[in-house]
C-alpha positions in Angstrom: 9.4 -29.2 6.4 6.2 -28.1 8.1 4.3 -24.9 7.3 1.3 -23.3 9.0 -0.9 -21.5 6.5 -4.0 -19.5 7.3 -7.2 -20.8 5.9 -8.3 -17.6 4.3 -5.9 -18.3 1.4 -4.8 -21.8 2.0 -8.2 -23.3 1.3 -7.9 -22.1 -2.3 -4.3 -23.3 -2.9 -4.0 -26.3 -5.2 -0.3 -26.5 -6.1 1.5 -27.0 -2.8 4.3 -29.6 -3.2 3.7 -33.1 -1.8 6.8 -32.9 0.4 5.6 -29.8 2.2 3.7 -30.8 5.4 1.1 -28.0 5.3 -1.2 -27.4 8.3 -4.1 -24.9 8.1 -5.6 -22.6 10.8 -8.0 -19.7 11.0 -6.4 -16.4 10.2 -7.3 -14.8 13.5 -4.8 -14.1 16.3 -6.6 -16.7 18.4 -6.5 -19.3 15.6 -2.7 -18.7 15.1 -2.0 -18.9 18.8 -3.8 -22.2 19.1 -2.1 -23.7 16.0 1.5 -22.5 16.4 3.8 -25.3 17.5 7.6 -25.8 17.9 7.7 -27.9 14.7 6.4 -25.2 12.5 9.2 -23.9 10.3 7.2 -21.6 7.9 4.3 -19.4 8.8 2.1 -18.0 6.0 -0.2 -15.3 7.5 -1.4 -11.7 7.6 -2.0 -11.3 11.3 0.7 -12.4 13.7 0.3 -14.7 16.8 0.7 -13.1 20.2 1.5 -16.4 22.0 4.9 -17.3 20.6 6.3 -19.5 23.4 5.8 -22.5 21.0 7.6 -21.2 18.0 11.2 -22.5 18.5 11.4 -24.0 15.0 10.1 -20.9 13.2 12.5 -19.7 10.5 10.5 -17.9 7.8 7.3 -15.7 7.9 5.6 -15.1 4.5 3.2 -12.2 5.0 0.0 -12.1 3.0 -0.1 -8.3 3.3 1.8 -5.7 1.3 2.9 -3.9 4.4 4.8 -5.3 7.3 3.8 -2.8 10.0 2.4 -5.7 12.1 6.1 -6.6 12.8 7.1 -3.1 14.1 6.5 -3.8 17.8 6.0 -7.5 17.7 8.2 -9.9 19.8 9.0 -12.0 16.8 10.8 -8.9 15.6 13.6 -9.8 18.0 14.2 -13.2 16.3 16.6 -13.8 13.5 13.8 -14.7 11.1 13.4 -14.4 7.4 10.4 -12.2 6.7 8.9 -11.5 3.2 5.8 -9.5 2.3 3.3 -9.6 -0.5 4.2 -6.1 -1.7 3.3 -5.7 -5.4 0.7 -8.4 -5.4 -2.1 -5.8 -5.7 -0.2 -3.2 -7.7 -2.5 -3.3 -10.8 -5.7 -3.1 -8.8 -4.4 -0.3 -6.6 -2.9 1.7 -9.4 -6.2 1.5 -11.4 -8.0 2.7 -8.3 -5.7 5.7 -8.0 -6.2 6.7 -11.6 -10.0 6.2 -11.2 -10.0 8.6 -8.3 -8.0 11.2 -10.2 -10.3 11.0 -13.2 -13.4 11.1 -10.9 -12.1 14.2 -9.3 -10.8 16.1 -12.3 -13.8 15.3 -14.5 -16.3 16.0 -11.7 -18.2 12.8 -12.1 -19.7 13.1 -8.7 -21.3 16.4 -9.7 -22.9 14.8 -12.8 -24.6 12.3 -10.6 -26.0 15.0 -8.4 -27.3 17.0 -11.4 -28.9 13.8 -12.8 -30.8 13.3 -9.5 -31.9 17.0 -9.7 -32.9 16.6 -13.3 -31.1 19.7 -14.4 -27.8 20.6 -16.2 -25.8 23.7 -15.6 -23.7 25.3 -18.3 -21.6 22.6 -19.9 -18.5 24.8 -20.0 -18.6 25.2 -16.3 -18.4 21.5 -15.9 -15.5 21.0 -18.2 -12.5 19.6 -16.3 -8.8 20.0 -17.3 -6.9 17.3 -19.1 -4.5 15.2 -17.1 -1.8 16.0 -19.6 0.8 18.3 -18.1 -0.4 17.9 -14.5 2.0 16.7 -11.9 1.7 13.7 -9.5 3.9 13.2 -6.5 4.1 9.5 -5.6 5.2 9.0 -2.0 6.8 5.5 -2.3 8.0 3.9 -5.5 7.5 0.2 -5.0 5.2 -2.0 -7.0 2.1 0.2 -6.6 4.0 3.5 -7.2 5.6 2.2 -10.4 2.4 0.8 -11.8 0.7 4.1 -11.0 3.5 5.9 -12.7 3.0 3.8 -15.8 -0.7 4.5 -16.1 -0.3 8.2 -15.3 2.5 8.6 -17.8 0.1 7.3 -20.5 -2.1 10.2 -19.7 0.8 12.7 -20.0 1.0 13.3 -16.3 4.4 14.4 -15.0 5.5 12.0 -12.2 7.8 12.8 -9.3 8.7 9.7 -7.3 9.7 10.0 -3.6 11.9 7.1 -2.5 14.4 6.4 0.2 17.2 7.7 -2.0 17.3 10.1 -4.9 18.3 7.2 -7.2 16.7 5.3 -10.1 16.9 1.9 -8.6 15.7 -1.3 -10.4 12.6 -2.9 -8.9 13.3 -6.3 -7.3 9.9 -7.0 -5.8 7.0 -9.1 -6.9 5.3 -8.4 -10.2 2.1 -10.3 -10.8 2.4 -9.6 -14.6 5.6 -9.2 -16.6 4.7 -6.1 -18.5 3.6 -3.8 -15.6 5.3 -1.1 -13.6 8.5 0.7 -14.2 11.3 -1.9 -13.6 14.2 0.5 -14.3 12.6 3.6 -12.8 12.7 5.5 -16.1 9.3 7.1 -16.0 9.5 9.8 -13.3 10.7 13.3 -14.3 12.4 13.3 -10.9 13.3 10.8 -8.2 13.8 12.5 -4.9 14.6 11.4 -1.4 12.1 11.8 1.4 14.0 14.8 2.7 13.1 16.7 -0.5 9.3 16.1 -0.1 8.7 19.7 1.1 10.3 21.1 -2.0 8.2 19.0 -4.5 4.8 19.2 -2.8 3.9 22.8 -3.8 3.8 21.9 -7.5 1.8 18.7 -7.0 -1.7 18.4 -8.4 -2.0 14.9 -7.1 -0.3 13.4 -4.0 -0.5 9.7 -3.9 0.6 7.9 -0.7 1.8 4.4 -1.5 4.7 3.9 0.9 5.2 1.4 3.7 4.3 2.4 7.2 7.4 2.4 9.5 8.8 4.8 12.1 10.2 7.0 9.3 6.8 7.4 7.6 4.5 7.6 10.6 2.6 10.9 10.3 4.9 11.8 7.4 2.2 14.0 5.9 1.7 16.3 8.9 0.5 19.9 9.3 3.7 21.4 8.0 3.7 19.4 4.8 0.0 19.6 4.1 0.3 23.4 4.4 2.7 23.3 1.4 0.0 21.9 -1.0 -1.7 24.2 -3.5 -5.5 24.8 -3.0 -6.5 22.7 -6.0 -4.4 19.7 -5.0 -5.8 16.3 -3.9 -4.4 13.6 -1.6 -5.0 9.9 -2.2 -3.9 7.5 0.5 -3.9 3.8 -0.6 -1.0 2.7 1.8 -1.6 2.9 5.5 -3.7 5.5 7.4 -1.1 6.5 9.9 1.2 7.9 7.2 -1.2 10.9 7.1 -1.8 12.7 10.4 -5.6 12.6 10.5 -6.1 15.7 12.8 -3.7 17.7 10.6 -5.6 16.6 7.5 -8.9 17.7 8.9 -7.5 21.1 9.9 -5.9 21.6 6.5 -9.1 20.8 4.6 -11.1 23.1 6.9 -8.7 25.9 6.2 -8.8 25.3 2.4 -5.1 24.3 2.2 -6.0 21.7 -0.5 -9.1 20.6 -2.3 -9.9 17.0 -1.4 -8.7 13.8 0.3 -9.5 10.3 -1.0 -8.8 7.9 1.8 -8.9 4.1 1.4 -7.1 3.6 4.7 -7.4 5.1 8.2 -5.4 5.4 11.4 -8.0 3.3 13.2 -9.7 0.5 11.3 -12.5 -0.3 11.1 -13.3 3.4 11.0 -15.4 4.4 14.1 -18.9 5.7 13.4 -18.0 8.7 15.5 -15.1 9.7 13.2 -15.4 13.2 11.6 -14.0 11.7 8.3 -17.4 10.1 7.5 -19.3 13.3 6.8 -16.6 15.8 5.8 -17.6 17.4 2.5 -14.0 17.3 1.2 -13.2 13.7 2.0 -14.2 10.6 0.1 -13.9 7.2 1.8 -13.5 3.6 0.7 -13.2 0.6 3.1 -9.5 -0.4 2.6 -10.4 -2.1 -0.7 -8.3 -0.6 -3.3 -6.2 -3.7 -3.5 -9.0 -6.3 -3.0 -9.1 -8.5 -6.1 -10.9 -11.7 -7.0 -7.7 -13.6 -7.9 -5.7 -12.7 -4.8 -5.4 -16.3 -3.6 -4.0 -17.4 -6.9 -1.4 -14.6 -7.0 -0.4 -15.2 -3.4 0.1 -18.9 -4.1 2.4 -18.1 -7.0 4.4 -15.8 -4.8 4.6 -18.3 -2.0 5.7 -21.1 -4.3 8.4 -18.9 -5.9 9.7 -18.0 -2.4 9.5 -21.6 -1.2 11.9 -22.6 -4.0 14.2 -19.8 -3.1 14.0 -20.6 0.6 15.0 -24.2 0.0 17.9 -23.1 -2.2 19.1 -20.6 0.4 18.5 -17.7 -2.1 17.2 -14.3 -1.3 13.4 -14.2 -1.1 11.1 -12.0 -3.2 10.1 -9.0 -1.1 12.5 -10.1 1.7 12.6 -7.4 4.4 15.9 -6.1 5.7 16.1 -4.6 9.1 19.3 -2.9 10.2 18.8 -3.9 13.7 16.1 -5.8 15.6 14.3 -2.5 16.5 14.9 -0.8 13.1 12.3 0.4 10.7 10.5 -2.0 8.4 11.8 -1.9 4.9 9.8 -2.0 1.7 7.2 -0.1 -0.3 3.8 -1.1 -1.3 
């Protein structure tokens, strides 16, 4: 059994079984194109090769990314392949990032830094922010990231509304890097609603957190019509994929005062062009797609791969296995 593993993680892996013939290559498209061969059965990667004429033996692709949007228009999508993602691998880091942004905003930490630089304090009462208790968060996507975010926010007394594919409290079957995280039985939200009900729950949201997978159903999901339903004090935090939020509509809504602020870790075009109006907008705060970057990523990814390798050899369902209804269907899964 031969596997091709990109070097960005493979160089750190120490526990690969001796009977797995592992080859390593650069994680670039060019590196994958050069290394892919007909005798490769397993591909472990983030990017996907574009030259697939020598991939006759490929049976399973283990993605190193939480999302699977790179498969949406890829020719490998036409194959009857097993595909699994790394959804949930960064759930703790991303959820902590989200809560950090919420606290930063509600407690006006940015303003304190500016006042420190100016060597003056305004009236303390004017700087007092509200408690998180009793406020409402709408989590768009209720996978590993959404469930860990819900767990942390619930500890602050925040009311959680989860937006999932169906209005049902389904058990979580994805990857959990630690056994005591998340919301495995979906018990924490006050409501679990289907995407069709998103317009009805947005007007009461204080915090809108985007943590869904990007697919045809979620592309530009937050458009002008939905952004117009937010209350003026609401904030939007996107830690999923940039294209789930329509950038032009976001800018117009902020300029019109439809909602208060956007915290964006992801963008429709990455890297973000220097000419983008997002850089200098007074109601937008940016981070460079790093909410899920963590020092032990390679270790966690190796654990996930080894668990899935055992399942693959047994013919069992993979962790984070993606199900497509047809070769051109939407990618399943949530971050």
